[in-house]
VMD Tcl script that builds the backbone (N, CA, C; Angstrom):
set m [mol new atoms 414]
animate dup $m
set s [atomselect $m all]
$s set {name element resname resid chain x y z} {
  {N N ALA 1 A 0.838 -1.191 0.000}
  {CA C ALA 1 A 0.000 0.000 0.000}
  {C C ALA 1 A 0.876 1.246 0.000}
  {N N ASN 2 A 0.409 2.255 -0.642}
  {CA C ASN 2 A 1.112 3.522 -0.727}
  {C C ASN 2 A 0.925 4.291 0.583}
  {N N ASP 3 A 2.022 4.715 1.192}
  {CA C ASP 3 A 1.952 5.416 2.484}
  {C C ASP 3 A 1.080 6.669 2.425}
  {N N GLU 4 A 1.196 7.436 1.339}
  {CA C GLU 4 A 0.398 8.659 1.225}
  {C C GLU 4 A -1.097 8.336 1.159}
  {N N VAL 5 A -1.466 7.320 0.399}
  {CA C VAL 5 A -2.875 6.937 0.290}
  {C C VAL 5 A -3.383 6.422 1.633}
  {N N MET 6 A -2.560 5.665 2.339}
  {CA C MET 6 A -2.953 5.181 3.664}
  {C C MET 6 A -3.251 6.357 4.595}
  {N N LYS 7 A -2.411 7.389 4.523}
  {CA C LYS 7 A -2.624 8.575 5.350}
  {C C LYS 7 A -3.892 9.317 4.911}
  {N N LEU 8 A -4.083 9.479 3.605}
  {CA C LEU 8 A -5.258 10.185 3.088}
  {C C LEU 8 A -6.556 9.496 3.473}
  {N N GLN 9 A -6.583 8.166 3.449}
  {CA C GLN 9 A -7.832 7.465 3.743}
  {C C GLN 9 A -8.233 7.581 5.208}
  {N N LYS 10 A -7.316 7.981 6.072}
  {CA C LYS 10 A -7.650 8.172 7.483}
  {C C LYS 10 A -8.432 9.460 7.724}
  {N N ASP 11 A -8.344 10.407 6.781}
  {CA C ASP 11 A -9.103 11.659 6.880}
  {C C ASP 11 A -10.422 11.460 6.142}
  {N N PRO 12 A -11.555 11.461 6.842}
  {CA C PRO 12 A -12.828 11.183 6.179}
  {C C PRO 12 A -13.247 12.238 5.153}
  {N N ASN 13 A -12.557 13.375 5.111}
  {CA C ASN 13 A -12.863 14.382 4.097}
  {C C ASN 13 A -12.305 14.002 2.733}
  {N N ASN 14 A -11.398 13.031 2.700}
  {CA C ASN 14 A -10.846 12.526 1.444}
  {C C ASN 14 A -11.590 11.261 1.047}
  {N N TRP 15 A -11.635 11.021 -0.239}
  {CA C TRP 15 A -12.093 9.743 -0.787}
  {C C TRP 15 A -11.018 9.393 -1.807}
  {N N ALA 16 A -9.911 8.863 -1.301}
  {CA C ALA 16 A -8.687 8.728 -2.077}
  {C C ALA 16 A -8.594 7.446 -2.892}
  {N N MET 17 A -9.585 6.584 -2.784}
  {CA C MET 17 A -9.620 5.379 -3.611}
  {C C MET 17 A -11.071 5.019 -3.896}
  {N N GLN 18 A -11.278 4.235 -4.937}
  {CA C GLN 18 A -12.633 3.964 -5.409}
  {C C GLN 18 A -13.579 3.446 -4.329}
  {N N LEU 19 A -13.115 2.597 -3.442}
  {CA C LEU 19 A -13.988 2.020 -2.423}
  {C C LEU 19 A -13.900 2.753 -1.092}
  {N N GLY 20 A -13.216 3.879 -1.074}
  {CA C GLY 20 A -13.090 4.672 0.149}
  {C C GLY 20 A -11.867 4.325 0.956}
  {N N ASP 21 A -11.618 3.034 1.137}
  {CA C ASP 21 A -10.422 2.560 1.833}
  {C C ASP 21 A -10.174 1.113 1.437}
  {N N TYR 22 A -9.123 0.515 1.982}
  {CA C TYR 22 A -8.780 -0.843 1.583}
  {C C TYR 22 A -9.758 -1.898 2.103}
  {N N SER 23 A -10.618 -1.541 3.039}
  {CA C SER 23 A -11.619 -2.502 3.497}
  {C C SER 23 A -12.759 -2.645 2.487}
  {N N GLY 24 A -12.921 -1.660 1.612}
  {CA C GLY 24 A -13.929 -1.724 0.564}
  {C C GLY 24 A -15.370 -1.585 1.043}
  {N N LYS 25 A -15.575 -0.943 2.167}
  {CA C LYS 25 A -16.933 -0.806 2.706}
  {C C LYS 25 A -17.750 0.291 2.029}
  {N N ARG 26 A -17.088 1.201 1.340}
  {CA C ARG 26 A -17.759 2.329 0.691}
  {C C ARG 26 A -18.561 3.142 1.691}
  {N N TYR 27 A -17.999 3.333 2.852}
  {CA C TYR 27 A -18.680 4.021 3.951}
  {C C TYR 27 A -17.880 5.238 4.368}
  {N N SER 28 A -18.565 6.347 4.569}
  {CA C SER 28 A -17.924 7.550 5.079}
  {C C SER 28 A -18.425 7.809 6.502}
  {N N PRO 29 A -17.517 8.032 7.437}
  {CA C PRO 29 A -17.945 8.339 8.802}
  {C C PRO 29 A -18.389 9.792 9.001}
  {N N LEU 30 A -18.355 10.595 7.948}
  {CA C LEU 30 A -18.811 11.981 8.082}
  {C C LEU 30 A -20.273 11.983 8.531}
  {N N ASP 31 A -20.626 12.956 9.363}
  {CA C ASP 31 A -21.969 12.931 9.942}
  {C C ASP 31 A -22.780 14.214 9.719}
  {N N GLN 32 A -22.404 15.015 8.718}
  {CA C GLN 32 A -23.174 16.224 8.437}
  {C C GLN 32 A -24.571 15.900 7.920}
  {N N ILE 33 A -24.692 14.808 7.172}
  {CA C ILE 33 A -25.989 14.389 6.637}
  {C C ILE 33 A -26.500 13.257 7.524}
  {N N THR 34 A -27.705 13.447 8.040}
  {CA C THR 34 A -28.305 12.457 8.934}
  {C C THR 34 A -29.682 12.067 8.408}
  {N N THR 35 A -30.288 11.078 9.033}
  {CA C THR 35 A -31.649 10.699 8.656}
  {C C THR 35 A -32.631 11.829 8.952}
  {N N GLN 36 A -32.288 12.708 9.864}
  {CA C GLN 36 A -33.174 13.824 10.202}
  {C C GLN 36 A -33.073 14.983 9.207}
  {N N ASN 37 A -31.881 15.241 8.656}
  {CA C ASN 37 A -31.742 16.419 7.793}
  {C C ASN 37 A -31.622 16.098 6.301}
  {N N VAL 38 A -31.585 14.837 5.922}
  {CA C VAL 38 A -31.401 14.489 4.515}
  {C C VAL 38 A -32.506 15.073 3.635}
  {N N LYS 39 A -33.694 15.209 4.166}
  {CA C LYS 39 A -34.822 15.754 3.388}
  {C C LYS 39 A -34.608 17.224 3.016}
  {N N ASN 40 A -33.692 17.903 3.675}
  {CA C ASN 40 A -33.440 19.320 3.416}
  {C C ASN 40 A -32.316 19.571 2.411}
  {N N LEU 41 A -31.690 18.507 1.906}
  {CA C LEU 41 A -30.578 18.680 0.968}
  {C C LEU 41 A -31.052 19.330 -0.326}
  {N N LYS 42 A -30.198 20.202 -0.869}
  {CA C LYS 42 A -30.452 20.855 -2.149}
  {C C LYS 42 A -29.160 20.825 -2.954}
  {N N VAL 43 A -29.294 20.829 -4.254}
  {CA C VAL 43 A -28.126 20.840 -5.134}
  {C C VAL 43 A -27.404 22.173 -4.990}
  {N N ASP 44 A -26.107 22.114 -4.746}
  {CA C ASP 44 A -25.292 23.320 -4.656}
  {C C ASP 44 A -24.626 23.602 -6.000}
  {N N TRP 45 A -24.153 22.548 -6.661}
  {CA C TRP 45 A -23.592 22.660 -8.002}
  {C C TRP 45 A -23.585 21.280 -8.637}
  {N N SER 46 A -23.509 21.256 -9.949}
  {CA C SER 46 A -23.436 19.994 -10.673}
  {C C SER 46 A -22.435 20.139 -11.808}
  {N N PHE 47 A -22.070 19.007 -12.367}
  {CA C PHE 47 A -21.077 18.992 -13.438}
  {C C PHE 47 A -21.427 17.882 -14.419}
  {N N SER 48 A -21.389 18.176 -15.694}
  {CA C SER 48 A -21.602 17.174 -16.727}
  {C C SER 48 A -20.302 16.951 -17.478}
  {N N THR 49 A -19.950 15.694 -17.660}
  {CA C THR 49 A -18.731 15.381 -18.418}
  {C C THR 49 A -18.955 15.529 -19.913}
  {N N GLY 50 A -20.212 15.545 -20.338}
  {CA C GLY 50 A -20.509 15.628 -21.755}
  {C C GLY 50 A -20.472 14.274 -22.457}
  {N N VAL 51 A -20.135 13.227 -21.739}
  {CA C VAL 51 A -20.099 11.881 -22.309}
  {C C VAL 51 A -21.363 11.170 -21.854}
  {N N LEU 52 A -22.142 10.689 -22.812}
  {CA C LEU 52 A -23.470 10.162 -22.503}
  {C C LEU 52 A -23.509 8.637 -22.407}
  {N N ARG 53 A -22.434 8.010 -22.007}
  {CA C ARG 53 A -22.397 6.561 -21.811}
  {C C ARG 53 A -22.291 6.288 -20.311}
  {N N GLY 54 A -22.207 5.015 -19.932}
  {CA C GLY 54 A -22.188 4.629 -18.525}
  {C C GLY 54 A -20.962 5.099 -17.770}
  {N N HIS 55 A -21.178 5.794 -16.692}
  {CA C HIS 55 A -20.113 6.231 -15.790}
  {C C HIS 55 A -20.114 5.287 -14.588}
  {N N GLU 56 A -19.190 4.325 -14.554}
  {CA C GLU 56 A -19.245 3.292 -13.522}
  {C C GLU 56 A -18.280 3.496 -12.359}
  {N N GLY 57 A -17.240 4.233 -12.522}
  {CA C GLY 57 A -16.310 4.480 -11.420}
  {C C GLY 57 A -16.650 5.791 -10.733}
  {N N GLY 58 A -16.513 5.821 -9.427}
  {CA C GLY 58 A -16.812 7.033 -8.687}
  {C C GLY 58 A -15.681 8.038 -8.734}
  {N N PRO 59 A -15.977 9.278 -8.371}
  {CA C PRO 59 A -14.922 10.288 -8.305}
  {C C PRO 59 A -14.018 10.060 -7.100}
  {N N LEU 60 A -12.827 10.613 -7.165}
  {CA C LEU 60 A -11.916 10.660 -6.022}
  {C C LEU 60 A -11.936 12.070 -5.474}
  {N N VAL 61 A -11.763 12.210 -4.169}
  {CA C VAL 61 A -11.640 13.527 -3.542}
  {C C VAL 61 A -10.374 13.517 -2.715}
  {N N ILE 62 A -9.479 14.441 -3.048}
  {CA C ILE 62 A -8.227 14.582 -2.313}
  {C C ILE 62 A -8.064 16.061 -2.010}
  {N N GLY 63 A -8.165 16.378 -0.721}
  {CA C GLY 63 A -8.131 17.780 -0.327}
  {C C GLY 63 A -9.339 18.508 -0.876}
  {N N ASP 64 A -9.114 19.577 -1.619}
  {CA C ASP 64 A -10.194 20.384 -2.180}
  {C C ASP 64 A -10.433 20.094 -3.654}
  {N N VAL 65 A -9.948 18.946 -4.134}
  {CA C VAL 65 A -10.068 18.614 -5.553}
  {C C VAL 65 A -10.829 17.304 -5.726}
  {N N MET 66 A -11.768 17.313 -6.669}
  {CA C MET 66 A -12.487 16.106 -7.053}
  {C C MET 66 A -12.014 15.702 -8.445}
  {N N TYR 67 A -11.650 14.434 -8.591}
  {CA C TYR 67 A -11.199 13.901 -9.871}
  {C C TYR 67 A -12.312 13.028 -10.441}
  {N N VAL 68 A -12.777 13.388 -11.636}
  {CA C VAL 68 A -13.881 12.709 -12.297}
  {C C VAL 68 A -13.369 12.198 -13.637}
  {N N HIS 69 A -13.810 11.019 -14.023}
  {CA C HIS 69 A -13.397 10.438 -15.298}
  {C C HIS 69 A -14.627 10.003 -16.081}
  {N N THR 70 A -14.426 9.677 -17.341}
  {CA C THR 70 A -15.536 9.269 -18.198}
  {C C THR 70 A -15.257 7.902 -18.832}
  {N N PRO 71 A -16.321 7.282 -19.366}
  {CA C PRO 71 A -16.082 6.151 -20.248}
  {C C PRO 71 A -15.380 6.658 -21.511}
  {N N PHE 72 A -15.164 5.780 -22.505}
  {CA C PHE 72 A -14.489 6.229 -23.718}
  {C C PHE 72 A -15.087 7.551 -24.166}
  {N N PRO 73 A -14.279 8.573 -24.360}
  {CA C PRO 73 A -12.858 8.619 -24.660}
  {C C PRO 73 A -11.935 8.744 -23.448}
  {N N ASN 74 A -12.423 8.436 -22.244}
  {CA C ASN 74 A -11.612 8.412 -21.018}
  {C C ASN 74 A -11.060 9.774 -20.629}
  {N N LEU 75 A -11.911 10.788 -20.662}
  {CA C LEU 75 A -11.516 12.119 -20.196}
  {C C LEU 75 A -11.343 12.082 -18.677}
  {N N VAL 76 A -10.458 12.908 -18.167}
  {CA C VAL 76 A -10.281 13.066 -16.725}
  {C C VAL 76 A -10.352 14.552 -16.420}
  {N N TYR 77 A -11.142 14.902 -15.400}
  {CA C TYR 77 A -11.283 16.287 -14.964}
  {C C TYR 77 A -10.835 16.406 -13.513}
  {N N ALA 78 A -10.171 17.507 -13.204}
  {CA C ALA 78 A -9.903 17.897 -11.821}
  {C C ALA 78 A -10.789 19.111 -11.554}
  {N N LEU 79 A -11.674 18.978 -10.547}
  {CA C LEU 79 A -12.636 20.034 -10.235}
  {C C LEU 79 A -12.372 20.601 -8.850}
  {N N SER 80 A -12.497 21.898 -8.705}
  {CA C SER 80 A -12.355 22.542 -7.406}
  {C C SER 80 A -13.646 22.368 -6.614}
  {N N ILE 81 A -13.543 21.805 -5.435}
  {CA C ILE 81 A -14.721 21.663 -4.577}
  {C C ILE 81 A -15.107 23.009 -3.974}
  {N N LYS 82 A -14.118 23.796 -3.594}
  {CA C LYS 82 A -14.392 25.092 -2.963}
  {C C LYS 82 A -14.961 26.113 -3.939}
  {N N GLU 83 A -14.673 25.929 -5.227}
  {CA C GLU 83 A -15.141 26.885 -6.232}
  {C C GLU 83 A -16.258 26.287 -7.086}
  {N N LYS 84 A -17.112 25.485 -6.456}
  {CA C LYS 84 A -18.319 24.930 -7.071}
  {C C LYS 84 A -18.072 24.261 -8.419}
  {N N GLY 85 A -17.055 23.408 -8.471}
  {CA C GLY 85 A -16.824 22.599 -9.655}
  {C C GLY 85 A -16.035 23.258 -10.759}
  {N N ARG 86 A -15.355 24.356 -10.461}
  {CA C ARG 86 A -14.519 24.995 -11.487}
  {C C ARG 86 A -13.505 23.976 -11.991}
  {N N ILE 87 A -13.354 23.879 -13.306}
  {CA C ILE 87 A -12.406 22.935 -13.890}
  {C C ILE 87 A -10.994 23.458 -13.687}
  {N N LEU 88 A -10.184 22.688 -12.955}
  {CA C LEU 88 A -8.777 23.035 -12.736}
  {C C LEU 88 A -7.917 22.561 -13.899}
  {N N TRP 89 A -8.213 21.363 -14.378}
  {CA C TRP 89 A -7.574 20.851 -15.586}
  {C C TRP 89 A -8.407 19.726 -16.172}
  {N N LYS 90 A -8.164 19.467 -17.452}
  {CA C LYS 90 A -8.868 18.401 -18.175}
  {C C LYS 90 A -7.836 17.638 -18.992}
  {N N TYR 91 A -7.893 16.322 -18.915}
  {CA C TYR 91 A -7.012 15.466 -19.713}
  {C C TYR 91 A -7.844 14.779 -20.785}
  {N N GLU 92 A -7.381 14.889 -22.038}
  {CA C GLU 92 A -8.070 14.276 -23.171}
  {C C GLU 92 A -7.113 13.332 -23.885}
  {N N PRO 93 A -7.185 12.024 -23.579}
  {CA C PRO 93 A -6.275 11.101 -24.247}
  {C C PRO 93 A -6.616 10.943 -25.720}
  {N N ARG 94 A -5.616 10.612 -26.502}
  {CA C ARG 94 A -5.823 10.326 -27.914}
  {C C ARG 94 A -5.784 8.806 -28.066}
  {N N GLN 95 A -6.936 8.251 -28.432}
  {CA C GLN 95 A -7.042 6.806 -28.581}
  {C C GLN 95 A -7.680 6.467 -29.921}
  {N N ASP 96 A -7.384 5.284 -30.417}
  {CA C ASP 96 A -7.989 4.788 -31.638}
  {C C ASP 96 A -9.418 4.335 -31.326}
  {N N PRO 97 A -10.433 4.919 -31.945}
  {CA C PRO 97 A -11.810 4.521 -31.659}
  {C C PRO 97 A -12.124 3.086 -32.095}
  {N N ASN 98 A -11.216 2.433 -32.807}
  {CA C ASN 98 A -11.439 1.041 -33.191}
  {C C ASN 98 A -11.454 0.099 -31.987}
  {N N VAL 99 A -11.068 0.591 -30.803}
  {CA C VAL 99 A -11.150 -0.258 -29.611}
  {C C VAL 99 A -12.598 -0.418 -29.147}
  {N N ILE 100 A -13.470 0.484 -29.530}
  {CA C ILE 100 A -14.854 0.466 -29.041}
  {C C ILE 100 A -15.582 -0.841 -29.379}
  {N N PRO 101 A -15.547 -1.327 -30.618}
  {CA C PRO 101 A -16.312 -2.543 -30.919}
  {C C PRO 101 A -15.829 -3.798 -30.188}
  {N N VAL 102 A -14.608 -3.798 -29.701}
  {CA C VAL 102 A -14.097 -4.993 -29.022}
  {C C VAL 102 A -14.145 -4.859 -27.499}
  {N N MET 103 A -14.653 -3.752 -27.004}
  {CA C MET 103 A -14.770 -3.575 -25.555}
  {C C MET 103 A -15.956 -4.378 -25.032}
  {N N CYS 104 A -15.741 -4.993 -23.898}
  {CA C CYS 104 A -16.820 -5.731 -23.255}
  {C C CYS 104 A -17.712 -4.773 -22.477}
  {N N CYS 105 A -18.995 -5.018 -22.482}
  {CA C CYS 105 A -19.909 -4.362 -21.547}
  {C C CYS 105 A -19.964 -2.850 -21.708}
  {N N ASP 106 A -20.080 -2.357 -22.923}
  {CA C ASP 106 A -20.145 -0.935 -23.236}
  {C C ASP 106 A -18.742 -0.330 -23.168}
  {N N THR 107 A -18.660 0.975 -23.058}
  {CA C THR 107 A -17.361 1.666 -23.095}
  {C C THR 107 A -16.979 2.208 -21.725}
  {N N VAL 108 A -17.460 1.569 -20.680}
  {CA C VAL 108 A -17.275 2.068 -19.324}
  {C C VAL 108 A -15.821 1.992 -18.864}
  {N N ASN 109 A -15.547 2.741 -17.822}
  {CA C ASN 109 A -14.245 2.718 -17.161}
  {C C ASN 109 A -14.535 2.649 -15.669}
  {N N ARG 110 A -13.821 1.830 -14.942}
  {CA C ARG 110 A -14.127 1.606 -13.529}
  {C C ARG 110 A -13.459 2.595 -12.590}
  {N N GLY 111 A -12.770 3.582 -13.128}
  {CA C GLY 111 A -12.288 4.636 -12.260}
  {C C GLY 111 A -10.798 4.876 -12.303}
  {N N VAL 112 A -10.439 6.068 -11.911}
  {CA C VAL 112 A -9.033 6.432 -11.773}
  {C C VAL 112 A -8.578 6.075 -10.364}
  {N N THR 113 A -7.281 6.100 -10.176}
  {CA C THR 113 A -6.727 5.863 -8.844}
  {C C THR 113 A -5.652 6.895 -8.564}
  {N N TYR 114 A -5.281 7.028 -7.306}
  {CA C TYR 114 A -4.326 8.046 -6.880}
  {C C TYR 114 A -3.179 7.395 -6.124}
  {N N ALA 115 A -1.971 7.867 -6.377}
  {CA C ALA 115 A -0.787 7.477 -5.603}
  {C C ALA 115 A 0.358 8.417 -5.955}
  {N N ASP 116 A 1.167 8.714 -4.968}
  {CA C ASP 116 A 2.399 9.493 -5.169}
  {C C ASP 116 A 2.190 10.792 -5.951}
  {N N GLY 117 A 1.083 11.489 -5.668}
  {CA C GLY 117 A 0.836 12.769 -6.330}
  {C C GLY 117 A 0.380 12.639 -7.770}
  {N N LYS 118 A -0.048 11.434 -8.168}
  {CA C LYS 118 A -0.471 11.207 -9.546}
  {C C LYS 118 A -1.856 10.570 -9.582}
  {N N ILE 119 A -2.577 10.883 -10.645}
  {CA C ILE 119 A -3.842 10.225 -10.960}
  {C C ILE 119 A -3.531 9.225 -12.069}
  {N N PHE 120 A -3.898 7.965 -11.853}
  {CA C PHE 120 A -3.629 6.911 -12.833}
  {C C PHE 120 A -4.916 6.555 -13.556}
  {N N LEU 121 A -4.835 6.510 -14.885}
  {CA C LEU 121 A -5.965 6.199 -15.746}
  {C C LEU 121 A -5.614 5.000 -16.611}
  {N N ALA 122 A -6.418 3.954 -16.541}
  {CA C ALA 122 A -6.294 2.826 -17.464}
  {C C ALA 122 A -7.240 3.112 -18.623}
  {N N GLN 123 A -6.664 3.460 -19.771}
  {CA C GLN 123 A -7.460 3.841 -20.932}
  {C C GLN 123 A -8.060 2.610 -21.602}
  {N N ALA 124 A -9.049 2.843 -22.441}
  {CA C ALA 124 A -9.725 1.770 -23.163}
  {C C ALA 124 A -8.772 1.008 -24.082}
  {N N ASP 125 A -7.709 1.652 -24.554}
  {CA C ASP 125 A -6.762 0.981 -25.453}
  {C C ASP 125 A -5.652 0.250 -24.684}
  {N N ASN 126 A -5.859 0.044 -23.397}
  {CA C ASN 126 A -4.913 -0.662 -22.512}
  {C C ASN 126 A -3.643 0.119 -22.221}
  {N N THR 127 A -3.671 1.418 -22.409}
  {CA C THR 127 A -2.558 2.274 -22.040}
  {C C THR 127 A -2.783 2.760 -20.611}
  {N N LEU 128 A -1.768 2.654 -19.784}
  {CA C LEU 128 A -1.835 3.196 -18.425}
  {C C LEU 128 A -1.136 4.545 -18.428}
  {N N VAL 129 A -1.843 5.576 -17.982}
  {CA C VAL 129 A -1.312 6.937 -17.997}
  {C C VAL 129 A -1.256 7.462 -16.568}
  {N N ALA 130 A -0.134 8.096 -16.222}
  {CA C ALA 130 A 0.009 8.764 -14.931}
  {C C ALA 130 A -0.047 10.265 -15.178}
  {N N LEU 131 A -0.961 10.927 -14.471}
  {CA C LEU 131 A -1.145 12.371 -14.628}
  {C C LEU 131 A -0.760 13.063 -13.339}
  {N N ASP 132 A -0.046 14.159 -13.430}
  {CA C ASP 132 A 0.270 14.954 -12.253}
  {C C ASP 132 A -1.051 15.448 -11.660}
  {N N ALA 133 A -1.322 15.138 -10.409}
  {CA C ALA 133 A -2.605 15.474 -9.795}
  {C C ALA 133 A -2.848 16.976 -9.722}
  {N N LYS 134 A -1.804 17.777 -9.722}
  {CA C LYS 134 A -1.967 19.232 -9.636}
  {C C LYS 134 A -2.140 19.886 -11.000}
  {N N THR 135 A -1.492 19.329 -12.037}
  {CA C THR 135 A -1.481 19.986 -13.344}
  {C C THR 135 A -2.182 19.207 -14.443}
  {N N GLY 136 A -2.339 17.899 -14.270}
  {CA C GLY 136 A -2.911 17.058 -15.325}
  {C C GLY 136 A -1.921 16.659 -16.392}
  {N N GLU 137 A -0.672 17.077 -16.228}
  {CA C GLU 137 A 0.355 16.723 -17.234}
  {C C GLU 137 A 0.735 15.255 -17.107}
  {N N GLU 138 A 0.950 14.605 -18.270}
  {CA C GLU 138 A 1.389 13.195 -18.277}
  {C C GLU 138 A 2.766 13.077 -17.663}
}
mol reanalyze $m
mol bondsrecalc $m
mol representation Tube
mol addrep $m
């Protein structure tokens, strides 16, 4: 396990891996939303990736940044949480669309991952890309 990710998962304000932590419970101990106040929730901001296929992997949250990805063409966005989803950077991989007909189960992607200051994306063409989490540069 990556030491930085282990440290990040201990802070419930982060969601540094797809399942929340290595136990895979998908549970957050944050308690701002309760059974008593959930009925009062309202949308503060929303974001559309512009890709209209299945989005199967969840976003990651590290500090004040949310990392969102898409199915093919496997775009990755870094969004500011404090600035209501302002796009900090966007990564657009160049892939051969001929991979689409041979993909199993639609063009979905199960999510990005984080380690050592990088966001890792497994693209549809089987290319693994490491992106600088602050800049989006390969």
